[in-house]
PDB file of N, CA, C and O in Angstrom, chain B, residues numbered from 101:
ATOM      1  N   MET B 101      -4.756 -36.381 -43.654  1.00  0.00           N
ATOM      2  CA  MET B 101      -4.786 -35.641 -42.570  1.00  0.00           C
ATOM      3  C   MET B 101      -4.828 -36.375 -41.268  1.00  0.00           C
ATOM      4  O   MET B 101      -5.445 -37.441 -41.250  1.00  0.00           O
ATOM      5  N   ALA B 102      -4.298 -35.978 -40.265  1.00  0.00           N
ATOM      6  CA  ALA B 102      -3.963 -36.746 -39.193  1.00  0.00           C
ATOM      7  C   ALA B 102      -5.432 -36.704 -38.303  1.00  0.00           C
ATOM      8  O   ALA B 102      -6.027 -35.629 -38.385  1.00  0.00           O
ATOM      9  N   GLU B 103      -6.051 -37.730 -37.492  1.00  0.00           N
ATOM     10  CA  GLU B 103      -7.568 -37.689 -36.899  1.00  0.00           C
ATOM     11  C   GLU B 103      -6.926 -36.992 -35.758  1.00  0.00           C
ATOM     12  O   GLU B 103      -5.776 -37.270 -35.418  1.00  0.00           O
ATOM     13  N   HIS B 104      -7.862 -35.818 -34.976  1.00  0.00           N
ATOM     14  CA  HIS B 104      -7.702 -35.197 -33.953  1.00  0.00           C
ATOM     15  C   HIS B 104      -7.807 -36.215 -32.387  1.00  0.00           C
ATOM     16  O   HIS B 104      -8.620 -37.137 -32.321  1.00  0.00           O
ATOM     17  N   LYS B 105      -7.316 -36.035 -31.771  1.00  0.00           N
ATOM     18  CA  LYS B 105      -7.268 -36.861 -30.403  1.00  0.00           C
ATOM     19  C   LYS B 105      -7.832 -35.728 -29.242  1.00  0.00           C
ATOM     20  O   LYS B 105      -7.357 -34.595 -29.166  1.00  0.00           O
ATOM     21  N   GLN B 106      -8.560 -36.063 -28.650  1.00  0.00           N
ATOM     22  CA  GLN B 106      -9.282 -34.877 -27.621  1.00  0.00           C
ATOM     23  C   GLN B 106      -7.909 -34.517 -26.580  1.00  0.00           C
ATOM     24  O   GLN B 106      -7.180 -35.493 -26.399  1.00  0.00           O
ATOM     25  N   GLY B 107      -7.635 -33.688 -26.132  1.00  0.00           N
ATOM     26  CA  GLY B 107      -6.368 -33.500 -25.110  1.00  0.00           C
ATOM     27  C   GLY B 107      -5.330 -33.716 -25.303  1.00  0.00           C
ATOM     28  O   GLY B 107      -4.656 -33.680 -24.273  1.00  0.00           O
ATOM     29  N   SER B 108      -4.566 -34.043 -26.554  1.00  0.00           N
ATOM     30  CA  SER B 108      -3.501 -34.536 -26.891  1.00  0.00           C
ATOM     31  C   SER B 108      -2.495 -33.272 -27.549  1.00  0.00           C
ATOM     32  O   SER B 108      -1.401 -33.386 -28.102  1.00  0.00           O
ATOM     33  N   MET B 109      -3.402 -31.886 -27.231  1.00  0.00           N
ATOM     34  CA  MET B 109      -2.719 -30.783 -27.893  1.00  0.00           C
ATOM     35  C   MET B 109      -2.282 -29.996 -26.819  1.00  0.00           C
ATOM     36  O   MET B 109      -2.979 -29.684 -25.853  1.00  0.00           O
ATOM     37  N   ASP B 110      -0.519 -29.525 -27.105  1.00  0.00           N
ATOM     38  CA  ASP B 110       0.150 -29.181 -26.307  1.00  0.00           C
ATOM     39  C   ASP B 110      -0.257 -27.202 -26.529  1.00  0.00           C
ATOM     40  O   ASP B 110      -0.182 -26.380 -27.442  1.00  0.00           O
ATOM     41  N   ILE B 111      -0.795 -27.221 -24.698  1.00  0.00           N
ATOM     42  CA  ILE B 111      -1.128 -25.840 -24.993  1.00  0.00           C
ATOM     43  C   ILE B 111      -0.287 -24.670 -23.959  1.00  0.00           C
ATOM     44  O   ILE B 111      -0.725 -23.687 -23.364  1.00  0.00           O
ATOM     45  N   ARG B 112       1.210 -25.296 -24.047  1.00  0.00           N
ATOM     46  CA  ARG B 112       1.992 -24.238 -23.050  1.00  0.00           C
ATOM     47  C   ARG B 112       2.019 -22.910 -23.687  1.00  0.00           C
ATOM     48  O   ARG B 112       1.909 -21.871 -23.036  1.00  0.00           O
ATOM     49  N   ALA B 113       2.223 -22.967 -25.454  1.00  0.00           N
ATOM     50  CA  ALA B 113       2.321 -21.543 -25.622  1.00  0.00           C
ATOM     51  C   ALA B 113       0.842 -20.374 -25.513  1.00  0.00           C
ATOM     52  O   ALA B 113       0.774 -19.149 -25.404  1.00  0.00           O
ATOM     53  N   GLN B 114      -0.172 -21.435 -25.602  1.00  0.00           N
ATOM     54  CA  GLN B 114      -1.533 -20.470 -25.477  1.00  0.00           C
ATOM     55  C   GLN B 114      -1.748 -19.955 -24.258  1.00  0.00           C
ATOM     56  O   GLN B 114      -2.158 -18.821 -24.010  1.00  0.00           O
ATOM     57  N   GLU B 115      -1.378 -21.068 -23.268  1.00  0.00           N
ATOM     58  CA  GLU B 115      -1.623 -20.784 -21.721  1.00  0.00           C
ATOM     59  C   GLU B 115      -0.354 -19.469 -21.327  1.00  0.00           C
ATOM     60  O   GLU B 115      -0.788 -18.676 -20.492  1.00  0.00           O
ATOM     61  N   LYS B 116       1.030 -19.178 -21.790  1.00  0.00           N
ATOM     62  CA  LYS B 116       2.114 -18.290 -21.673  1.00  0.00           C
ATOM     63  C   LYS B 116       1.125 -16.981 -22.165  1.00  0.00           C
ATOM     64  O   LYS B 116       0.699 -16.071 -21.454  1.00  0.00           O
ATOM     65  N   THR B 117       0.910 -17.203 -23.624  1.00  0.00           N
ATOM     66  CA  THR B 117       0.045 -16.101 -23.989  1.00  0.00           C
ATOM     67  C   THR B 117      -0.730 -15.328 -23.258  1.00  0.00           C
ATOM     68  O   THR B 117      -0.557 -14.162 -22.903  1.00  0.00           O
ATOM     69  N   PHE B 118      -1.715 -16.158 -23.030  1.00  0.00           N
ATOM     70  CA  PHE B 118      -2.815 -15.674 -21.979  1.00  0.00           C
ATOM     71  C   PHE B 118      -2.431 -15.238 -20.606  1.00  0.00           C
ATOM     72  O   PHE B 118      -2.937 -14.212 -20.151  1.00  0.00           O
ATOM     73  N   GLN B 119      -1.726 -15.814 -20.031  1.00  0.00           N
ATOM     74  CA  GLN B 119      -0.679 -15.406 -19.040  1.00  0.00           C
ATOM     75  C   GLN B 119      -0.512 -14.011 -19.131  1.00  0.00           C
ATOM     76  O   GLN B 119      -1.268 -13.308 -18.460  1.00  0.00           O
ATOM     77  N   GLY B 120       0.433 -13.434 -19.916  1.00  0.00           N
ATOM     78  CA  GLY B 120       0.805 -12.207 -20.593  1.00  0.00           C
ATOM     79  C   GLY B 120      -0.013 -11.441 -20.785  1.00  0.00           C
ATOM     80  O   GLY B 120       0.253 -10.280 -20.475  1.00  0.00           O
ATOM     81  N   PHE B 121      -1.130 -11.690 -21.274  1.00  0.00           N
ATOM     82  CA  PHE B 121      -2.291 -10.785 -21.397  1.00  0.00           C
ATOM     83  C   PHE B 121      -3.195 -10.339 -20.368  1.00  0.00           C
ATOM     84  O   PHE B 121      -3.946  -9.364 -20.325  1.00  0.00           O
ATOM     85  N   VAL B 122      -2.892 -11.529 -19.315  1.00  0.00           N
ATOM     86  CA  VAL B 122      -4.242 -11.049 -17.984  1.00  0.00           C
ATOM     87  C   VAL B 122      -3.032  -9.816 -17.474  1.00  0.00           C
ATOM     88  O   VAL B 122      -3.400  -8.696 -17.122  1.00  0.00           O
ATOM     89  N   LYS B 123      -1.694 -10.190 -17.498  1.00  0.00           N
ATOM     90  CA  LYS B 123      -0.747  -9.564 -16.722  1.00  0.00           C
ATOM     91  C   LYS B 123      -0.924  -7.709 -17.236  1.00  0.00           C
ATOM     92  O   LYS B 123      -1.167  -6.685 -16.599  1.00  0.00           O
ATOM     93  N   MET B 124      -0.680  -7.976 -18.538  1.00  0.00           N
ATOM     94  CA  MET B 124      -0.816  -6.286 -18.945  1.00  0.00           C
ATOM     95  C   MET B 124      -2.179  -5.743 -19.040  1.00  0.00           C
ATOM     96  O   MET B 124      -2.363  -4.533 -19.169  1.00  0.00           O
ATOM     97  N   VAL B 125      -3.170  -6.618 -18.980  1.00  0.00           N
ATOM     98  CA  VAL B 125      -4.741  -5.662 -18.647  1.00  0.00           C
ATOM     99  C   VAL B 125      -4.352  -5.301 -17.191  1.00  0.00           C
ATOM    100  O   VAL B 125      -4.198  -4.103 -16.954  1.00  0.00           O
ATOM    101  N   SER B 126      -4.182  -6.159 -16.227  1.00  0.00           N
ATOM    102  CA  SER B 126      -3.994  -5.751 -14.811  1.00  0.00           C
ATOM    103  C   SER B 126      -3.273  -4.194 -14.437  1.00  0.00           C
ATOM    104  O   SER B 126      -3.589  -3.123 -13.918  1.00  0.00           O
ATOM    105  N   TRP B 127      -2.417  -4.678 -14.903  1.00  0.00           N
ATOM    106  CA  TRP B 127      -1.140  -3.298 -15.009  1.00  0.00           C
ATOM    107  C   TRP B 127      -1.688  -2.155 -15.861  1.00  0.00           C
ATOM    108  O   TRP B 127      -1.313  -1.049 -15.473  1.00  0.00           O
ATOM    109  N   GLY B 128      -2.539  -2.160 -17.002  1.00  0.00           N
ATOM    110  CA  GLY B 128      -2.978  -0.910 -17.523  1.00  0.00           C
ATOM    111  C   GLY B 128      -4.403  -0.681 -16.415  1.00  0.00           C
ATOM    112  O   GLY B 128      -4.759   0.429 -16.019  1.00  0.00           O
ATOM    113  N   THR B 129      -4.907  -1.649 -16.142  1.00  0.00           N
ATOM    114  CA  THR B 129      -5.990  -1.297 -15.342  1.00  0.00           C
ATOM    115  C   THR B 129      -5.498  -0.125 -13.921  1.00  0.00           C
ATOM    116  O   THR B 129      -5.936   0.938 -13.480  1.00  0.00           O
ATOM    117  N   ALA B 130      -4.333  -1.082 -13.579  1.00  0.00           N
ATOM    118  CA  ALA B 130      -3.755  -0.285 -12.216  1.00  0.00           C
ATOM    119  C   ALA B 130      -3.632   1.389 -12.892  1.00  0.00           C
ATOM    120  O   ALA B 130      -4.230   2.378 -12.470  1.00  0.00           O
ATOM    121  N   ILE B 131      -2.747   1.326 -13.957  1.00  0.00           N
ATOM    122  CA  ILE B 131      -2.262   2.478 -14.185  1.00  0.00           C
ATOM    123  C   ILE B 131      -3.222   3.394 -14.730  1.00  0.00           C
ATOM    124  O   ILE B 131      -2.833   4.555 -14.857  1.00  0.00           O
ATOM    125  N   CYS B 132      -4.655   3.058 -15.158  1.00  0.00           N
ATOM    126  CA  CYS B 132      -5.895   3.885 -15.117  1.00  0.00           C
ATOM    127  C   CYS B 132      -6.233   4.345 -14.178  1.00  0.00           C
ATOM    128  O   CYS B 132      -6.648   5.504 -14.185  1.00  0.00           O
ATOM    129  N   ILE B 133      -6.180   3.627 -13.064  1.00  0.00           N
ATOM    130  CA  ILE B 133      -7.095   4.038 -11.770  1.00  0.00           C
ATOM    131  C   ILE B 133      -6.055   4.696 -11.409  1.00  0.00           C
ATOM    132  O   ILE B 133      -6.543   5.679 -10.854  1.00  0.00           O
ATOM    133  N   ALA B 134      -4.618   4.823 -11.348  1.00  0.00           N
ATOM    134  CA  ALA B 134      -3.714   5.579 -11.163  1.00  0.00           C
ATOM    135  C   ALA B 134      -4.071   7.140 -10.965  1.00  0.00           C
ATOM    136  O   ALA B 134      -4.311   7.945 -10.066  1.00  0.00           O
ATOM    137  N   VAL B 135      -3.918   7.040 -12.795  1.00  0.00           N
ATOM    138  CA  VAL B 135      -4.254   8.318 -13.454  1.00  0.00           C
ATOM    139  C   VAL B 135      -5.378   9.041 -13.073  1.00  0.00           C
ATOM    140  O   VAL B 135      -5.393  10.270 -13.131  1.00  0.00           O
ATOM    141  N   VAL B 136      -6.539   8.225 -12.599  1.00  0.00           N
ATOM    142  CA  VAL B 136      -7.851   9.309 -12.185  1.00  0.00           C
ATOM    143  C   VAL B 136      -7.674   9.574 -10.763  1.00  0.00           C
ATOM    144  O   VAL B 136      -8.240  10.497 -10.176  1.00  0.00           O
ATOM    145  N   ILE B 137      -7.061   8.936 -10.350  1.00  0.00           N
ATOM    146  CA  ILE B 137      -7.071   9.306  -8.775  1.00  0.00           C
ATOM    147  C   ILE B 137      -6.151  10.546  -8.836  1.00  0.00           C
ATOM    148  O   ILE B 137      -6.434  11.572  -8.217  1.00  0.00           O
ATOM    149  N   PHE B 138      -4.929  10.415  -9.675  1.00  0.00           N
ATOM    150  CA  PHE B 138      -3.776  11.819  -9.430  1.00  0.00           C
ATOM    151  C   PHE B 138      -4.667  12.836  -9.822  1.00  0.00           C
ATOM    152  O   PHE B 138      -4.742  13.859  -9.142  1.00  0.00           O
ATOM    153  N   MET B 139      -5.598  12.629 -11.197  1.00  0.00           N
ATOM    154  CA  MET B 139      -6.557  13.939 -11.589  1.00  0.00           C
ATOM    155  C   MET B 139      -7.333  14.545 -10.529  1.00  0.00           C
ATOM    156  O   MET B 139      -7.521  15.749 -10.360  1.00  0.00           O
ATOM    157  N   ALA B 140      -7.854  13.382  -9.690  1.00  0.00           N
ATOM    158  CA  ALA B 140      -8.419  13.983  -8.805  1.00  0.00           C
ATOM    159  C   ALA B 140      -8.096  14.859  -7.856  1.00  0.00           C
ATOM    160  O   ALA B 140      -8.722  15.815  -7.400  1.00  0.00           O
ATOM    161  N   LEU B 141      -6.819  14.330  -7.558  1.00  0.00           N
ATOM    162  CA  LEU B 141      -6.253  14.794  -6.285  1.00  0.00           C
ATOM    163  C   LEU B 141      -5.679  16.312  -6.579  1.00  0.00           C
ATOM    164  O   LEU B 141      -5.687  17.211  -5.739  1.00  0.00           O
ATOM    165  N   ALA B 142      -5.165  16.435  -7.967  1.00  0.00           N
ATOM    166  CA  ALA B 142      -4.633  17.655  -8.797  1.00  0.00           C
ATOM    167  C   ALA B 142      -5.818  18.790  -9.440  1.00  0.00           C
ATOM    168  O   ALA B 142      -5.514  19.724 -10.181  1.00  0.00           O
ATOM    169  N   ASN B 143      -7.078  18.505  -9.021  1.00  0.00           N
ATOM    170  CA  ASN B 143      -8.200  18.800  -9.291  1.00  0.00           C
ATOM    171  C   ASN B 143      -7.682  19.438 -11.080  1.00  0.00           C
ATOM    172  O   ASN B 143      -7.708  20.571 -11.562  1.00  0.00           O
ATOM    173  N   ALA B 144      -7.318  18.308 -11.563  1.00  0.00           N
ATOM    174  CA  ALA B 144      -7.559  18.650 -12.860  1.00  0.00           C
ATOM    175  C   ALA B 144      -8.690  18.869 -13.660  1.00  0.00           C
ATOM    176  O   ALA B 144      -8.559  19.178 -14.844  1.00  0.00           O
TER     177      ALA B 144
END
């Protein structure tokens, strides 16, 4: 097994995945807030 060296791993894929996750959570939160506001205005 090769010896691990601190800071030598390529993490671009993980960073891209995390960025996509943050974007998805942000959109999901905005949609949920919009639905709640619409329900309040529509007196549901």
